C-alpha positions in Angstrom: 182.6 -128.5 -104.7 184.4 -126.0 -107.0 184.3 -127.0 -110.6 188.0 -126.3 -111.1 188.9 -129.1 -108.8 186.4 -131.7 -110.2 188.5 -134.6 -111.5 188.0 -135.2 -115.2 187.1 -138.9 -114.7 184.3 -137.8 -112.4 183.0 -135.3 -115.0 182.7 -138.3 -117.3 181.4 -140.9 -114.9 178.7 -138.8 -113.2 176.7 -137.9 -116.4 177.2 -141.5 -117.7 175.8 -143.0 -114.5 172.8 -140.6 -114.6 172.0 -141.6 -118.2 172.3 -145.3 -117.4 170.0 -145.0 -114.4 167.3 -143.2 -116.4 167.6 -145.5 -119.4 167.2 -148.5 -117.1 164.2 -147.0 -115.4 162.7 -146.0 -118.6 163.2 -149.4 -120.2 161.4 -151.1 -117.3 158.6 -148.5 -117.1 158.0 -148.6 -120.9 156.7 -152.1 -120.7 153.9 -151.0 -118.4 152.2 -148.9 -121.1 150.1 -151.8 -122.1 149.3 -152.9 -118.6 147.5 -149.9 -117.2 144.1 -151.5 -117.8 145.0 -154.2 -115.3 145.0 -151.7 -112.4 142.4 -149.1 -113.6 138.7 -148.8 -113.6 136.1 -146.5 -115.2 133.2 -147.5 -112.9 131.8 -144.3 -111.4 130.7 -146.0 -108.2 134.3 -146.9 -107.4 135.2 -143.2 -107.2 132.3 -142.0 -105.0 132.8 -141.3 -101.4 132.1 -144.2 -99.1 129.4 -142.2 -97.4 127.3 -141.8 -100.6 124.1 -143.8 -100.8 125.0 -145.0 -104.4 128.3 -146.4 -103.1 126.6 -148.4 -100.2 123.9 -149.8 -102.6 126.6 -150.8 -105.1 128.4 -152.8 -102.4 125.2 -154.6 -101.5 124.2 -155.3 -105.1 126.4 -158.4 -105.5 125.0 -160.0 -102.3 121.4 -159.5 -103.4 121.9 -160.7 -107.0 124.3 -163.5 -106.0 127.0 -162.3 -108.4 128.8 -159.1 -109.3 127.5 -158.5 -112.8 126.9 -155.6 -115.2 123.7 -155.9 -117.3 123.6 -155.4 -121.0 120.2 -154.6 -122.6 119.8 -156.0 -126.1 117.0 -154.4 -128.2 115.7 -156.1 -131.3 113.6 -153.8 -133.4 111.8 -153.8 -136.7 109.7 -151.3 -138.8 107.0 -153.9 -139.0 105.2 -155.9 -136.3 107.3 -159.0 -135.4 105.7 -162.4 -136.1 105.8 -165.2 -133.7 108.5 -166.9 -135.7 110.6 -163.8 -135.6 110.2 -163.7 -131.8 111.2 -167.4 -131.6 114.2 -166.8 -133.8 115.3 -163.9 -131.5 114.9 -166.1 -128.4 117.0 -168.8 -130.0 119.7 -166.3 -130.9 119.7 -165.0 -127.3 120.0 -168.5 -125.9 123.3 -169.0 -127.9 124.9 -166.1 -125.9 125.5 -168.4 -122.9 128.6 -169.7 -124.8 130.3 -166.2 -124.7 132.8 -166.0 -121.8 131.6 -163.9 -118.9 127.9 -164.0 -119.9 125.6 -165.1 -117.0 122.0 -166.3 -116.7 119.9 -164.9 -119.6 116.4 -163.5 -119.4 113.8 -164.5 -122.0 112.9 -162.1 -124.8 110.3 -159.6 -123.7 108.1 -158.2 -126.6 107.1 -154.6 -126.6 103.5 -153.4 -126.4 103.5 -152.2 -130.0 104.8 -155.6 -131.2 107.8 -154.1 -133.1 110.6 -154.8 -130.6 111.9 -157.4 -128.2 114.3 -156.8 -125.3 116.5 -159.2 -123.4 118.8 -158.8 -120.4 122.3 -160.2 -120.7 124.3 -160.0 -117.5 128.1 -159.9 -117.9 130.6 -160.7 -115.1 132.4 -157.6 -113.9 135.7 -159.5 -114.0 135.2 -160.3 -117.7 136.5 -158.1 -120.6 133.3 -156.0 -120.9 134.3 -154.5 -124.3 135.1 -157.9 -125.8 131.9 -159.4 -124.4 129.7 -156.7 -125.7 131.3 -156.9 -129.1 130.8 -160.7 -129.2 127.2 -160.3 -128.2 126.5 -157.9 -131.0 128.3 -160.0 -133.6 126.6 -163.2 -132.5 123.1 -161.7 -132.6 123.4 -159.9 -135.9 124.4 -163.1 -137.6 121.4 -165.0 -136.1 118.3 -162.7 -136.2 115.9 -162.7 -139.1 116.3 -160.2 -141.9 114.9 -156.8 -141.2 115.5 -157.0 -137.5 118.0 -154.5 -136.1 120.2 -155.3 -133.0 121.5 -152.7 -130.5 123.4 -153.5 -127.3 122.9 -150.9 -124.7 122.5 -150.6 -120.9 125.3 -150.2 -118.4 127.5 -152.8 -120.1 127.0 -151.1 -123.5 128.0 -147.7 -122.1 131.0 -149.2 -120.3 132.1 -150.8 -123.6 131.9 -147.4 -125.3 134.1 -145.8 -122.6 136.6 -148.7 -122.9 136.8 -148.2 -126.7 137.1 -144.4 -126.3 140.1 -144.7 -123.9 141.7 -147.5 -126.0 143.8 -144.9 -127.9 145.6 -143.5 -124.9 148.6 -145.7 -125.0 149.2 -145.3 -128.7 147.4 -142.5 -130.5 147.5 -139.9 -127.6 151.1 -140.4 -126.8 152.1 -140.4 -130.5 150.2 -137.2 -131.3 151.6 -135.4 -128.2 155.2 -136.4 -129.0 154.9 -135.5 -132.7 153.5 -132.1 -131.9 156.3 -131.4 -129.4 158.9 -132.6 -131.8 157.7 -130.4 -134.7 157.5 -127.3 -132.4 161.0 -127.9 -131.1 162.4 -128.3 -134.6 160.8 -125.0 -135.7 162.0 -123.2 -132.6 165.6 -124.4 -132.4 166.2 -125.5 -136.0 168.1 -128.4 -134.7 167.7 -132.1 -134.9 169.7 -133.4 -131.9 168.3 -131.0 -129.3 164.6 -131.9 -129.8 165.6 -135.6 -129.5 167.3 -134.9 -126.2 164.4 -133.0 -124.9 161.8 -135.6 -126.0 164.0 -138.4 -124.5 163.9 -136.5 -121.2 160.1 -136.2 -121.3 159.6 -139.8 -122.4 161.9 -141.3 -119.7 160.3 -139.1 -117.1 156.9 -140.5 -118.2 158.1 -144.1 -118.2 159.5 -143.9 -114.6 156.4 -142.1 -113.4 154.1 -144.7 -114.9 156.2 -147.5 -113.3 155.8 -145.9 -109.9 152.1 -145.2 -110.3 151.4 -148.7 -111.6 152.8 -150.4 -108.6 151.1 -148.0 -106.2 147.8 -148.7 -108.0 148.5 -152.4 -107.9 149.0 -152.1 -104.1 145.7 -150.3 -103.8 147.3 -147.1 -102.6 146.2 -145.1 -105.7 143.2 -145.5 -108.0 143.6 -145.2 -111.7 141.0 -144.5 -114.5 141.2 -143.8 -118.2 141.0 -140.0 -117.7 143.7 -140.0 -115.0 146.0 -142.0 -117.3 145.4 -139.6 -120.2 146.1 -136.5 -118.0 149.2 -138.1 -116.5 150.6 -138.7 -120.0 150.0 -135.2 -121.2 151.0 -133.5 -118.0 154.4 -135.2 -117.8 155.2 -134.7 -121.4 154.2 -131.0 -121.3 155.8 -130.2 -117.9 159.1 -132.1 -118.6 159.4 -130.3 -121.9 158.8 -126.9 -120.3 161.4 -127.5 -117.6 163.8 -128.8 -120.2 163.4 -125.7 -122.3 164.2 -123.5 -119.3 167.4 -125.5 -118.7 168.3 -125.4 -122.5 168.0 -121.6 -122.5 170.3 -121.3 -119.5 172.8 -123.8 -120.9 172.9 -121.9 -124.2 173.5 -118.7 -122.4 176.4 -120.2 -120.4 178.0 -121.8 -123.5 178.5 -118.2 -124.9 180.4 -117.1 -121.8 182.0 -120.4 -120.7 184.7 -122.1 -122.7 184.2 -125.5 -121.0 180.9 -127.5 -121.2 181.3 -128.7 -117.6 181.4 -125.1 -116.3 178.5 -124.2 -118.5 176.5 -127.2 -117.2 177.1 -126.4 -113.6 176.2 -122.7 -114.1 173.0 -123.6 -116.0 171.9 -126.0 -113.3 172.5 -123.3 -110.6 170.5 -120.8 -112.7 167.7 -123.3 -113.4 167.2 -125.2 -110.2 165.3 -122.5 -108.3 162.7 -121.6 -111.0 162.2 -125.3 -112.0 161.9 -126.4 -108.4 159.7 -123.5 -107.5 157.5 -124.1 -110.6 157.2 -127.8 -110.1 156.7 -127.4 -106.4 153.8 -125.0 -107.0 152.2 -127.4 -109.5 152.6 -130.3 -107.1 151.1 -128.3 -104.2 148.2 -127.3 -106.3 147.6 -130.9 -107.5 147.8 -132.3 -103.9 145.0 -130.0 -103.0 142.8 -132.5 -104.8 143.2 -134.8 -101.8 140.5 -132.7 -100.2 138.1 -134.0 -102.8 135.1 -136.2 -101.9 135.4 -137.9 -105.3 138.1 -140.6 -105.3 138.7 -139.9 -109.0 139.8 -136.4 -108.1 141.6 -137.2 -104.9 143.5 -140.0 -106.7 144.5 -137.8 -109.7 146.2 -135.4 -107.3 149.0 -137.7 -106.1 149.2 -139.5 -109.5 149.8 -136.2 -111.3 152.1 -135.0 -108.6 154.3 -138.0 -109.0 154.5 -137.3 -112.7 155.5 -133.6 -112.1 158.2 -134.8 -109.6 159.8 -137.0 -112.2 159.5 -134.3 -114.9 161.5 -132.0 -112.7 164.0 -134.6 -111.8 164.6 -135.6 -115.4 165.0 -132.0 -116.5 167.6 -131.4 -113.8 169.6 -134.6 -114.1 169.0 -136.5 -117.3 168.9 -133.5 -119.7 172.0 -131.9 -118.3 173.8 -135.2 -118.6 172.7 -135.6 -122.2 173.6 -132.1 -123.2 177.0 -132.4 -121.4 177.6 -135.5 -123.5 176.7 -133.7 -126.7 178.3 -130.3 -125.8 177.8 -127.6 -128.4 176.9 -130.1 -131.0 173.5 -130.5 -129.3 172.5 -127.2 -131.1 173.9 -128.2 -134.5 173.7 -126.6 -137.0 173.3 -123.4 -134.9 176.0 -124.1 -132.3 176.5 -121.3 -129.8 180.0 -119.8 -129.9 182.2 -118.9 -127.0 181.9 -115.1 -127.3 182.0 -113.4 -123.9 182.9 -110.0 -125.4 179.8 -110.0 -127.6 177.6 -111.1 -124.6 179.1 -108.3 -122.5 178.4 -105.7 -125.3 174.8 -107.0 -125.5 174.4 -106.6 -121.7 172.9 -110.1 -121.7 170.3 -109.3 -124.3 170.0 -109.2 -128.0 170.1 -105.7 -129.5 167.0 -106.1 -131.7 164.0 -108.4 -132.1 160.4 -108.8 -131.1 161.0 -108.8 -127.3 163.1 -105.6 -127.5 160.3 -103.9 -129.4 157.7 -105.2 -126.9 159.9 -104.0 -124.0 160.2 -100.6 -125.6 156.4 -100.4 -125.9 155.9 -101.4 -122.3 158.4 -98.8 -121.1 156.6 -96.0 -123.1 153.0 -96.9 -122.1 152.8 -99.4 -119.3 149.6 -98.2 -117.7 147.7 -98.2 -121.0 148.9 -101.7 -121.9 147.9 -103.3 -118.6 144.6 -101.5 -118.3 143.5 -102.4 -121.9 144.7 -106.0 -121.5 142.8 -106.4 -118.2 139.6 -105.0 -119.7 139.8 -107.4 -122.6 140.4 -110.4 -120.2 137.5 -109.4 -117.9 135.2 -109.1 -120.9 136.1 -112.6 -121.9 135.6 -113.8 -118.3 131.9 -112.7 -118.4 131.3 -115.5 -120.9 132.1 -118.1 -118.1 128.5 -117.5 -116.8 127.2 -119.3 -119.8 129.1 -122.5 -119.1 126.6 -125.3 -118.3 128.7 -127.3 -115.9 125.9 -129.2 -114.1 126.6 -132.6 -115.5 126.0 -134.5 -118.8 124.1 -137.7 -119.6 126.1 -140.9 -119.6 125.1 -141.3 -123.2 126.9 -138.0 -124.1 130.3 -139.0 -122.5 131.5 -140.6 -125.8 131.9 -138.3 -128.8 131.0 -139.6 -132.2 129.3 -142.9 -132.9 127.9 -144.8 -129.9 125.9 -148.0 -130.3 124.8 -147.8 -126.7 123.4 -144.3 -127.2 121.6 -145.4 -130.4 120.3 -148.4 -128.6 119.0 -146.3 -125.7 117.0 -144.2 -128.2 115.5 -147.3 -129.8 114.7 -148.7 -126.3 112.8 -145.5 -125.4 110.6 -145.8 -128.5 109.2 -149.2 -127.5 109.8 -149.7 -123.7 110.3 -147.5 -120.7 113.6 -145.7 -121.4 115.0 -146.6 -118.0 114.7 -150.3 -118.6 117.9 -152.1 -117.6 119.1 -149.3 -115.4 116.5 -149.2 -112.6 116.6 -147.1 -109.4 117.7 -149.4 -106.6 116.3 -149.0 -103.1 117.5 -150.9 -100.0 115.1 -151.0 -97.1 114.5 -153.1 -94.0 112.2 -156.0 -94.9 109.5 -154.7 -92.6 109.3 -151.5 -94.6 109.1 -153.2 -98.0 105.5 -152.4 -98.8 105.7 -148.9 -97.5 108.8 -148.2 -99.6 107.2 -149.8 -102.7 104.0 -147.7 -102.2 106.1 -144.6 -101.9 107.9 -145.4 -105.2 104.6 -146.2 -107.0 103.3 -142.7 -106.1 105.9 -141.1 -108.4 104.8 -140.6 -112.0 108.3 -141.2 -113.3 108.5 -144.8 -112.0 106.7 -147.4 -114.2 106.9 -150.6 -112.2 108.5 -151.7 -108.9 109.9 -155.2 -108.2 111.8 -156.8 -105.4 114.9 -159.0 -105.8 114.0 -162.6 -105.1 116.3 -165.6 -105.7 113.2 -167.8 -106.3 112.1 -165.9 -109.4 114.1 -166.9 -112.6 114.3 -163.2 -113.7 115.7 -162.3 -110.3 112.9 -160.0 -109.3 109.2 -160.2 -108.5 106.7 -157.4 -109.2 105.3 -155.4 -106.3 102.0 -153.6 -106.5 100.0 -151.7 -103.9 98.4 -155.0 -102.9 101.7 -156.9 -102.4 104.2 -159.1 -104.2 103.0 -160.8 -107.4 103.8 -164.4 -108.3 105.7 -164.8 -111.5 104.2 -161.7 -113.0 100.6 -162.8 -112.3 98.2 -160.5 -110.4 98.7 -160.4 -106.7 95.3 -162.2 -106.3 96.9 -165.1 -108.1 98.3 -166.3 -104.8 94.8 -167.2 -103.8 94.4 -169.5 -106.8 97.4 -171.5 -105.8 100.3 -169.6 -107.4 103.3 -169.4 -105.0 104.2 -166.0 -103.9 108.0 -165.6 -104.0 109.9 -164.5 -100.9 112.2 -161.5 -101.2 115.9 -162.1 -100.8 117.0 -160.8 -97.4 120.6 -159.6 -96.7 121.2 -158.6 -93.1 117.6 -157.8 -92.6 117.3 -155.7 -95.8 115.6 -156.2 -99.1 116.3 -154.5 -102.5 113.5 -152.9 -104.6 114.0 -152.0 -108.3 112.1 -149.2 -109.9 111.9 -149.0 -113.7 112.2 -145.4 -114.7 110.0 -144.0 -117.5 112.8 -141.7 -118.7 116.4 -142.7 -119.7 118.4 -143.3 -116.6 121.0 -140.6 -117.5 118.4 -137.9 -118.3 117.5 -134.9 -116.3 114.0 -136.2 -115.9 115.2 -139.4 -114.3 117.5 -137.4 -111.9 114.5 -135.3 -110.9 112.5 -138.4 -110.1 115.3 -139.9 -108.0 115.8 -136.7 -106.1 112.1 -136.6 -105.4 112.1 -140.2 -104.3 115.0 -139.6 -101.9 113.1 -136.8 -100.4 109.9 -138.8 -99.9 111.8 -141.9 -98.5 113.8 -139.7 -96.1 110.5 -139.1 -94.2 108.6 -142.4 -94.9 111.5 -144.8 -94.5 114.5 -142.9 -93.1 116.8 -146.1 -93.3 116.3 -146.3 -97.1 119.3 -146.2 -99.4 118.8 -145.1 -103.0 121.3 -146.2 -105.6 121.6 -147.3 -109.3 122.9 -145.5 -112.4 120.9 -142.3 -111.9 121.7 -142.0 -108.2 125.4 -142.6 -109.0 125.3 -139.7 -111.5 123.5 -137.5 -109.0 126.0 -138.3 -106.2 128.9 -137.8 -108.5 127.7 -134.3 -109.7 126.9 -133.2 -106.1 130.4 -134.3 -105.0 132.0 -132.5 -108.0 130.2 -129.3 -107.1 131.3 -129.6 -103.5 134.9 -130.2 -104.6 134.9 -127.2 -106.9 133.7 -124.8 -104.2 136.2 -126.2 -101.6 139.3 -126.8 -103.6 139.6 -123.7 -105.7 140.1 -121.3 -102.7 142.5 -123.8 -101.1 144.6 -124.0 -104.3 144.7 -120.2 -104.5 145.8 -119.9 -100.8 148.5 -122.5 -101.2 150.0 -121.0 -104.4 149.9 -117.5 -102.9 151.9 -118.6 -99.9 154.5 -120.4 -102.0 154.9 -117.4 -104.2 155.4 -115.2 -101.2 158.2 -117.4 -100.0 159.8 -117.6 -103.4 159.7 -113.9 -104.3 160.2 -112.6 -100.7 157.3 -110.3 -101.4 153.6 -109.9 -100.7 152.4 -107.5 -103.4 154.0 -109.3 -106.3 152.5 -112.8 -105.5 149.0 -111.2 -104.9 149.1 -109.5 -108.3 150.5 -112.6 -110.1 147.7 -114.8 -108.6 145.1 -112.2 -109.6 146.3 -112.0 -113.2 146.3 -115.8 -113.4 142.7 -116.0 -112.1 141.5 -113.3 -114.6 143.2 -115.3 -117.3 141.5 -118.4 -116.2 138.1 -116.7 -116.2 138.7 -115.4 -119.8 139.8 -118.9 -120.9 136.6 -120.4 -119.4 134.4 -117.7 -121.0 135.8 -118.2 -124.5 135.6 -122.0 -124.0 132.0 -121.7 -123.0 131.2 -119.8 -126.2 132.9 -122.5 -128.3 131.2 -125.4 -126.4 127.8 -123.9 -126.8 127.9 -122.2 -130.2 130.5 -124.1 -132.2 130.8 -127.6 -130.9 127.2 -127.8 -129.6 128.2 -129.9 -126.6 125.3 -130.9 -124.3 127.0 -129.3 -121.3 130.0 -130.1 -119.1 130.7 -132.2 -116.0 131.0 -130.1 -112.8 134.6 -131.2 -112.5 135.6 -129.6 -115.8 136.0 -126.1 -114.3 137.8 -127.5 -111.4 140.3 -129.4 -113.5 140.7 -126.5 -115.9 141.4 -124.2 -112.9 143.9 -126.6 -111.3 145.9 -127.0 -114.6 145.7 -123.4 -115.7 146.4 -121.7 -112.4 149.2 -124.1 -111.5 150.7 -124.1 -115.0 150.0 -120.4 -115.6 151.9 -119.6 -112.4 154.8 -121.6 -113.9 155.4 -118.9 -116.6 155.0 -116.1 -114.1 157.6 -117.9 -111.9 159.9 -118.3 -114.9 159.5 -114.5 -115.6 159.5 -113.1 -112.1 162.4 -115.1 -110.7 164.5 -113.8 -113.6 163.2 -110.3 -113.0 164.1 -110.5 -109.4 167.5 -111.8 -110.2 168.1 -108.9 -112.6 166.5 -106.4 -110.3 169.0 -107.2 -107.5 171.8 -106.2 -109.9 170.3 -103.6 -112.1 167.3 -102.1 -110.3 163.6 -102.9 -110.7 162.8 -101.0 -113.9 165.8 -102.5 -115.7 165.2 -105.9 -114.1 161.6 -106.0 -115.5 162.7 -105.2 -119.0 165.7 -107.6 -118.9 163.6 -110.4 -117.4 161.0 -109.9 -120.2 163.5 -109.9 -123.0 165.7 -112.7 -121.7 162.8 -115.1 -120.9 160.5 -114.1 -123.8 161.7 -116.8 -126.3 161.9 -119.7 -123.9 158.5 -119.0 -122.2 156.8 -118.6 -125.5 158.2 -121.9 -126.8 157.2 -123.6 -123.5 153.7 -122.3 -123.8 153.4 -123.5 -127.4 154.6 -126.9 -126.4 152.2 -127.2 -123.4 149.3 -126.0 -125.5 150.1 -128.6 -128.2 150.4 -131.5 -125.7 147.1 -130.7 -124.1 145.5 -130.3 -127.5 146.5 -133.9 -128.1 143.8 -134.9 -125.5 141.3 -134.0 -128.2 142.1 -137.2 -130.2 140.5 -139.3 -127.4 136.7 -139.2 -128.2 135.7 -138.5 -124.5 133.7 -135.3 -123.9 135.5 -134.6 -120.6 139.0 -134.8 -122.1 138.0 -132.8 -125.2 136.8 -130.0 -123.0 139.8 -130.0 -120.7 142.0 -130.1 -123.8 140.4 -126.9 -125.2 140.3 -125.0 -121.9 143.9 -125.7 -121.0 145.4 -125.3 -124.5 143.6 -122.0 -125.1 144.3 -120.8 -121.5 148.0 -121.6 -121.8 148.3 -119.6 -125.0 146.4 -116.7 -123.4 148.8 -116.8 -120.4 151.9 -117.0 -122.6 151.1 -114.3 -125.2 148.9 -111.9 -123.2 149.3 -112.3 -119.5 153.0 -113.1 -119.2 154.1 -110.9 -122.2 151.9 -107.8 -121.7 149.9 -107.7 -118.5 152.4 -108.8 -115.9 155.4 -106.8 -117.2 153.4 -103.7 -117.8 151.7 -103.8 -114.4 155.0 -104.5 -112.7 156.8 -101.7 -114.6 154.0 -99.2 -113.7 154.1 -100.1 -110.0 157.9 -100.0 -110.0 160.1 -101.1 -107.0 157.0 -101.2 -104.8 156.1 -104.5 -106.5 158.6 -106.2 -104.1 157.0 -104.8 -101.0 157.7 -105.4 -98.2 161.2 -106.8 -99.0 164.4 -104.8 -99.0 164.3 -104.7 -102.8 161.3 -102.3 -102.5 163.1 -99.7 -100.4 166.3 -98.6 -102.3 165.8 -96.0 -105.0 166.0 -97.4 -108.5 167.8 -94.6 -110.4 168.9 -96.8 -113.2 166.8 -97.8 -116.2 167.8 -99.7 -119.2 168.0 -98.1 -122.7 166.1 -100.6 -124.9 166.9 -98.8 -128.1 169.1 -100.9 -130.4 
């Protein structure tokens, strides 16, 4: 439809309807911010592939124990030996915990061998509020124990409570910090009040509608949500929607200078923005959907969740923002309203006569080869540092940054008891193989004791020695003196053994013991399934490494094909992908230095490089798409050398602003005290700045200019002679 024939009433109605629809969707979706916890889980076993041993054991755990509970281990410690009255007071305090909602059958207090500590097991129903239950347990016990006795709540429930507390700031603090950072940058860039509000409104409404969609998909069981997925969704939508909005704002401002009517300017801006925004968003979505190949459900679920967010970010930037800016007109840029000055624009040839980007263009035109060679060398030097990144996994106790009662409690537990107490290795075997499996477990130095789950024993398990099952903790020979030997609980012909680990369940030593145990059981009892906290961490790390090695090449291939279709070229997309990969390597290398030497992190999860790659490559390609689509558009009219220079100068300001915004939004992830998110925040924020100021501003333009029209090979644009070249002197 030609704009000249568009009825005036329709020009008013269409933007108004779009605004009403988005406001309605955002208003409904906004109420779901506080409800995400209802459809999310941070339990690692729920994200493992169904084929993993740890997953199968976890599914059987509830049947063997009669309930689906998460154990908390409470450690009472003192500098002096505890008296009998102290131990009795501790037992009385533990008995009072049964009044706390969600707390199950309590174990008696178990004194340590050195007499300076007592431990008790407090099972908490998985359906209960774990964070609230753990907090109530700690508060109740500290008010009841004798003076001089310290209380720590640790174990699986304690670490789960730490994670819940760590993710508690996502709805408020994370979103607030991200929006504030974006607002400040937009104010500084545009020196306007109304325009930043319009851009932020676009991002926020996109997030609300995306959250509404994701919530109901998670409610229906189609998607799986976790705290880290939620945090990444928030940041990704805010950052991407702002980036796409800035591209449209730049086009709209250009058109207002050559169009007298705001409707014509809006239509022209949409036409000029739709291809790069759709191509950019489509590339990011394609890269994210490659996560569906992941064995880990946490990764495979993040792909579609984030893709939904990117889709609504694109949609809002191409519908809601144009409607808002059409309503505001030139006043959106107040006090620096763009004037209708087509003669001035014609004299400028579409570019300003002076400024940073003209100076940079002049430098690239003079020495393109030197610039891209030096830049590449510096990036490759930084990439060598990636070899020092220890991405083999981190202990569960290191997942939360800052204070952690569960981590402190685990350290106290290890001083007086086997450090793996409360988080045993679980082995499911046929009943006929019980003793053989137990004997195999007892041969390992890292396993202190072995027990079998038995409903007849109050504590839920009976000790197993090389001679057989003990009765109530008495020697196995006690059966001969009249003590009843408890029968193991049998589920579908299987029994469950529990091995108490000498080392902390999340330590490298415990992982080595469990791997050795799996190796021995695979030959002694091939049907055995090994699970528990340590096995879950092992299976998670192994799946993450598999995902990393599989998905990274797939993402590169998909993005390369999309770029070839977009740019109608083979050489340009190959070079763009290579520059982005080099940039990612440099970002990872610099990040490794800071993680090891500055922040002293204990390592990184194997999925950190994968997530960093997905975001940096997909988002880094964004800026190359913004640049090269404009370069191609200008090259068609002016020739390749001039097109490269014009594309750099025209897009320089908007891409730099977009990079600053995206880096700021990802940096906001650092306010959540979770190691994984802090590392992703640093890698992506630094990598985006590297892409924006080095790769997109220097490397890509200089390399393209040095190659010349052959950059478009084998398209027709590579064949005609480019005789024209722009004079970049003022």
